[in-house]
N, C-alpha and C positions, 0 to 999 in steps of 0.2 A: 785736213779734215777730208774725208770722202762724203758723197752727197748720198741720199735714200735711195734705196732702190726699189721701188716698186714693179718691177720687172721681173723681180724676183719672189715675190709672194707667192705663198705656197697655193696650187690650183688642184683640187681634189680630183677633177678630172682627167689628170695626166694619168697613164701608166706607170705601174709601179718602177719600171725600167728610167722612166721619164721623171718622175720624183726622185729617186736615188741620184739619176745626173744632175738636176737642179741643186739637191743638197752637195754635190761635189761641187758646184758652180760658187754657192753660198760659202763652202768653205774657203774656196780660193780667194772670195773676196774678203772674208772675215778678216780684223785684226785682234791678235791673239797676246796684245801688249797694251800697258797702258796708254790712254790716248784721250783724255779728257781734262778740262778746267778746273775742277773743283778738287777741295782738299778733303780727301776721306776723313780727317779727323773731324770736321764740321757736321758728319751726318748724322749723328743721334743728339746734337748738342742745341736745345731750343736760343741758348743764348751767345752761340758762335756766330762769328762773322766770317765771311772772305777777306781774302787776304786786300780787298778793294774797298772793304767796308759794307760789301752787299749782305744779302739773307742767305742761309744754309742752301746748298742744293736741294733740290726736289727727287727726292726717291719715291720708285711707283713699285708697290708689291701688286704681282698678276698672278690669279690662280683660277681654275676651273670648277665647273660644276655641271651637271647635265638635267634636262628635264626629260620625262616622257610623256606618250602618248596615251590615248584610252588603252592600247594593248600591254600595258608596260614595258615598250620598248624605248631606249633613250634615242631621242629623235631630235633634240638639239641642244646644241653646246652655250653656256652661259659663261662668259667670260666677265670677273669682278675684278677691279682695278682699284686700289688704294693710293692715293698720291699723299706722303708726309713730308714736312720740313723740319730738320732739327728734332725729330721723333713724335711730330704732332701731326693730326691728321688735318690735311686740306681740303682734301676733296674725295668723293667715293663714286664713280659711274660703274655703269654694266652694261651688257649688250649680249643679246641673243640670238643666234642665226642658226640655222638649218646645218644637220650632220649628215655629211653625203658620204661617208666611207665609214666602216668599223675602225677599231683599234688595231693597228699595227706596230709590233715593236720597231722604234727606229723611223716611223713616218709620223709620229705624233703631230708636227706642226700641220701636216695636211689635213688632219681630221680637228684639230682647234685653233689653226691659224685666224678664220675667219670670224669667229666673236672675239677673239683678243684684239686684232686690228681695228675691228668695229668698236670696241670699247675703248681702246686708246683714242680714236679720233672724238669720242665725246668729251674727253679731258680738256677743261679749259688752262691748264697748267702746261707749260712744257717739261717734260721730265729730264732729269739730268743723269738718272741712272733707274733701270729698269732690272728688276729680281723676279724671275720667274721660277714656279712651282714645277721644275723638270732641267732636262740637263741642259747644257752649252756643249762644249767642246768633248766632254766625256760620251762621245755616241760613235756609232761604227763607221759614219763618213764625217765626222767630227764637226757636224751641223745640227744640233739638238734644237731644240724650240726655242732656249733662249739665244742661239746662236741668229737663227732664222729670223727671228721678229727684231732682234738687236740690228741685223745687215739691212733689212726691209726700212724701218726706222731710220736707221744709223743713230740710235741712240745706245752709248755705253750701258751694258747688260751682263747679268750673270744668272747661269743654271745654278740652282739648287735642288737637288734631286734626293728622294728620300732611298733610293736605292739605287744599287750599281748596275749602270747597262751594260757597259765592256770595260775593258782593259784589267789591270790588276792592281791592288795596292804594292807597294813595295816594300813594306812591312805588316804584321799583324795589326789588325784594327778593331781587335775584340777587347772591350774594357778600357778604352783610351781616357785619360782625365780630360778632364774639361781645359779646353785651349790647346788641346793636340790637334796636329794635323800629321796625314800620311799619303805622303805621292802618290797618284795615281796615274800609270804610263800605259801606253799603247800596247797591245799584245796582237795575237794575229788578225784579232775579230775586227780591228780598227786600220783604215785608210789612211796609216800613218808610221813611219820607220819605227820598229820595234824599240820600245823603250821611250819614247817621247813623252814630256809631261804633258800630260792632259788635265790635272787638276788634282783637287786635294780631299781627302777626307777629314771632314772636319769635325772636333766633337764639341758641340755647343753646349750640352749639357748630360749630367751623369748621376746615377743613384750613388749614393753614399752607403754602399752595402755590396760587398764582394760577391754576394750571389745573384745580382742583379744586375745589367747591363743595357744602358741604351746605346743603339747601334749612332754613329757617326752620319752627318749628312754630306754628299758627295757635291762639291762645289766645282764649278769649272768656269773659264771664261765665255761668256756668251759672245760679245764683240767689242772691241776697244778699251777690256780688261783684263790685265796680265793675270795668271795664276796665283801667284803669291798677294796681290792686291786683293783679287777676289774673295780668298780664304780670309783676309784680315778684315774685309768690310763684313763679311757674314758674322765673324766672332763680334766686331763692334756692334751691328744691328742685333744679334741675340740678347734676349732681357732673361726672364725664368722658364721660357719656354725654348723648345728644342729648334723651332725654325725663326729666323728671323723675324723680328717683329713687323717691316712691310708684308711679308709673306702670310706672316700669321693672320695679320688685318684681313689682307685679301680674302685668306680661306675662308675667317669669321663672316665677312661682307655676304661672300657666296651665298654660305648657307642662310643667311637673313634676306636675301634677293632672291631666292628661289620661293619664298612664302608668298610673292606676289603671284606666282602661278599656281600656289595652292599645293606645294609641294614641300 
């Protein structure tokens, strides 16, 4: 098992070229295959126990929101973190830090990584798995926010994105039935050999109508979770909502936490 890499933490003071170089270093360190001790079958069952008789693993959902200043500009990031065990919430924390750079596609971790790492430091429990509202390996340099944060903390992690940042589906993704998955492979926009498996389009929810469709989620390895297992886990943790439950709860908590700041 590798060690945490605080030296790879995102620094918003870097130049764009330096940020991209750091992401390539993160991708080189990242492990895009299963490397964890828990049983994925115990993730959402409160009555499940591990092989040694212990409690189910701690699954943490991470989501972001933003706070505005008097001029109406987004100047602070709020990271909401919800820890669950066996599908039940055991802890909720959040952290707020300043935003030093604007949103730049592909460099999200340099804008939002600060509040995320600060919020994770507030947790009293140790995560066994992190789920992020954002990309993992489905990224221009194979180092989306789930990969970057997973490597820095050396915790198994998964990226769950609502839109496809890069790469291409191997099949049509329109109107997929629930439980379906379509491979996403590298194309010319990705720093990987053409056709490399990056992750999956995963259908967690669908309308019962031929005229309305829900788009899939784009699920990819962050760190120490393989692409097939990542898709399996997201389907396992999906309930009646599109997002897997830990991420949905973090999204909901982010909205609640903003009320402390009058927003």
